[in-house]
N, C-alpha and C positions, 0 to 999 in steps of 0.2 A: 051634821050640824056641829058635833064636837070638834072635828078637824078644823072647821072654819074658825072657831074661837081660839084654838091653839095657834093657827097661822096668824091671826090678828094680834094675839098677845105677843108672839115672837116679833112681829113687825114693830109693835109699839115699844117693846123692850129694846130692840135694835136702835130705833130713833131716839129713845131716851138716853141710851149709852152714848150715841154720837153727840147729842145735844150737850150732855154733861161733860163729855170729853172736850168739846170746844170751849165750854165755859171755864173748865180747869186750865186749859192751854192759854186762853186769853188772860186769865188772872195771873198765871205764872209769868207770862210775858210782861204784864203791866207792873207786877210787884216783886218778882223774884229774880228772873234771869232774862237778859235780852242780848241780842247780837247786833253788832254795828260794823259796817265796812268803813275803814279809815280812808280819808281823803286828805292827802298832804304829807309833807316830810317832817313835820315838827317833832315827831317822836322817834325818828330814826336815830340809831339803829335798832332800838328795842321793838318798835312797831313800824313795819314797812308800809308805804303807801299802797292802798288796795287790800291790805290784810283784813280779815274778819276777826273781831275781838269779842270776847264774852264779858258782859257787865253784870256783876253781882249786885242787884238792887236792894238787897237786904243787909249789905255790909255795914251801913251807917244808920239806917233807920227805914221807916216806911214812907215811900214817895207819895206825894199828892198826885193822883191820876190826872188832875186838871192843870197842874203847874209844875214847872221844873224846880221843885224844892221839896224838902222833907216835911211830912205832917208831924211825924214823931222821930226823934233822934235818940239813939242809944249808944252811939260811938262816933268819934270824930276821926277823920283821916290822919294817918301818921306819916311822918317824913319818909320819903322813899316810895310810897305807894302810888300806883297809877290810878287816876281818878277820872270820873265823868261828870261834867256839869254843862249847863247851857250858857252860851254867851252870844248875844245878838241873834237869837233864834236858831243857833246851830249847836249841836252837841259837840263838845270839845273834850279831847283826851289830853291830859297833861300829867306831870309828875308833881306830887306834893313835895316841896323841898323845905318848907318851914311851916310850923303851926303856931297857934296862939302863944304869945310870949317869947318865942325864939328871938334871940338877939341878931340884929343885922349890922354888918360892918361894911362900909363903903370905902373904895380906894380909887383915887384919880391921879394917875402919874403919866406924864408925856402923852396926853390925849388918849390914854387907855383907861377905861373905866371897868370896875368890877364890883360885885357884891359877894361877900363871904358870909356863909350861913351854914351851920351844922357841918363844918369841915369841907364844904364845897366852895369852889370859886366859880361864880357865874358871870359871864361877860355882859356888859351893859353898853348901850349906845350913849352918847352924850345926853340925848333927850331923856332916856330912861333914868340915867344917873341923876339928872337935875330934877326929875319928878319924884324920886324916891329918897335921895340922900339924907333928908332930915328925919326920916323914920328910923327910930332906934330898935324897934321890935315889931313883930307881927301883932296887930291889934287882936284883942279878945274876940272870939267868935269868927275868926278869919284864918285863911291859909295863904301861902304864897305858892302859886302853881306855875311851873316853867316846863317848856318842852325839852326833851332830851337833846334835841338838835337846836340848841339855844340860838344859834345864828339864823335859823330859818323859822323860828317860832314867834308867834304873836301870842303873848301870855300876860301874866300878872305884872311883868315889868312894864308893859304898855298900858294895861287897863286897870291896874290896881289889884288889891287883895280880893280873894274870892270868899264870900260868906260860906261858912261850913254848912248852913242849912240848904245851900244850893248844890252841894256835892251829893249827887243822888246815887252813885254807884262806884264800886271798886272794879277796876279793869284787870283782866288776866290775859 
């Protein structure tokens, strides 16, 4: 009879360990670290199409598990960081090129348009230029996110500034 209780206790302990292991793994995936496969060329050459990336979900705050935004924020993205946010129900990886208050300078010469910010010159289409050229600085609580492969990227130049509360992870 004593052996039966020991075997039963061992099985219960095993299943409790497995159960708690699964709970911890799911919590880590939801709130700490997740992996994504990149689809598209917008971040080339730094991130190739098909590459798996790691996203640190605690870099900027605690993500709302039911929405693509932060519940609590303790840090904002910095210029130069690769970030993750949702746009039109897709996870998007871009580079933060400007943050709240950064000055934006626009240039249009000979049908060539560009944006200068933080020492970078970012190409613009005519449509992007005419959408943004009156903006003198990145609005408070927002960032400007652009793909490294600017000519193949659909980003802030097309759909506007990204709210910092929607930036849910830093990408490595």
